[in-house]
Residue, then its C-alpha position, 0 to 999 in steps of 0.5 A: m277384839q275377838t279377831y285379835l284374840r284368835l290371832f293371839l291363840l294361833l301364834c301362841s300355839l306356835t310359840c308357847f312350847s318352842q325350843q331354843h332354835e324354833l322361830t316364827l317369821v312373819s312377812w307382811n306387805i303393809r300398804d303405804f306404811g308411813k305417817t298415815k298409820s294412826a296410833e290405833e292402827l299401829d297398835q292393831i298391827a302390833e297385836i297381830v304380830r306380837d307373838a312372832d319372833i321376826l317381822a319382815i315388812q315390805e312397802v315402808v314409805a321411803g321418806y322420814g314418815g316410813a322410818q318413823a312408823v317402824a320406830r313407833l311400831a317397835a315402841i308399841l311392841n316393846r310395851k306388850g311384854s317382850k323386848w324388840d329391836y328394828v332395822i330399816s333399809d336405805p331407800t331403794h335405788s328406784s324411780k320416784y314413785v317406786t322407791e320404798r324401804y324395807a324393815f325388820i323388827w325382832k325379839t332380842a332375847n335370843i336373836k342378835i345382829k352384828n350389822r344393820g343389813a344392806l340392800i343387795a347392791a349387785l342386783d341394783s340394775k336388775v330389779d326396780r327395788e333391790p332386796f334387803a338382806i340381813n344376818f340374824y345370829l342365834d348362838q353359833k347359828v346364822l340365819q340369812i333373810v332376804n326381804f323383797h317387794s317385786r314390781p307389779y304382776n303386769q311388769n314382768p316380776q319374773a325377771e327380777i325373781k330370776a335375777i335374785s334367785q341366781h344371786l341366792v344360789k351363787a352367793m348365799k350359803g347356809s340357812v337362807i330365807f327369801a320372803g316377801d311380796f312376789n306378785v306371782t304364785n309359788e307355782d310360777p316356773v320362775f321359782n324352779e331354779l330355787k326349788s331345784n337348789g333346795f328351796t321350798p315355798a312355805l305356803i302353797d296356793q294360799k291367797t294373801t291379798l284382799k279384795k275391795t269387796c266380798t264375792g259372796v263370803d270370799y274376800l281373798n284374791y291372789a296367792i302372791d306373798n310367800i316365804f321360801y326357805s333353804k333345805d337346812l331349815k325344818y318346816l314346822k307350820s305356815g299360813v296366813l294371819d287372817f285379821v279379816l275373818t268376815c266380810d263385814q270387817l273387810e273395809k276396816a281391815r283394808k285400812l291396815s293393808d290390802h295384804l294378809p301377813v304370812f308366817f313360817r314356823f321353823s327350826l334351825n338344824 
């Protein structure tokens, strides 16, 4: 309970005095997000993210259990004081053991949609799992978010990121966020094209994955989850939502996921 109280205070500090167009996006690779998640685990996840405005989820199971888990999580969030809605992507066009879905869950008070988003079909042949893009509307402002889970680090995720970066630069204008699990760090040269076109990583060298066992008191491994944002968005704050905190909680925490959620607090100019 103490862990979730700390997370609540952290996100509350980001949201309690927010202006109309200030938002917190949380991006989270929730490992094997499907029917194996118990009601208790879904409630724990809801407590971690409840003060965000938008949640982008990677690694949603492609079968019915994945869609059901997203719906159950949204229902739990709706019982915690705010109204939420959600969308789930179609399964990616991938081989059997690679196919996944993506999901977005968001607070509806100030955020609207006009369609349910779509996988970016133009990238189908260039990536293992096409990214999922959606437009969110805040009054007259439009925020485009692209949700992505790359192939593993030893299978050349750089080729995928390069293809997506070229698409973002050429095809997407205005306020754009590229979020997800990239399986490479923000310092990798593959991100240079994005950076040279005005995109900035919200997190710098922030480790986000969980080790299986602690090394001393260190339970974090690789800095591979991030949120890149376009130049017309104003950075306010970013970081991880650390629901582990101590080594004696690591085993329990890994039942939720082997990644920490990352957050980006920003405003639309």
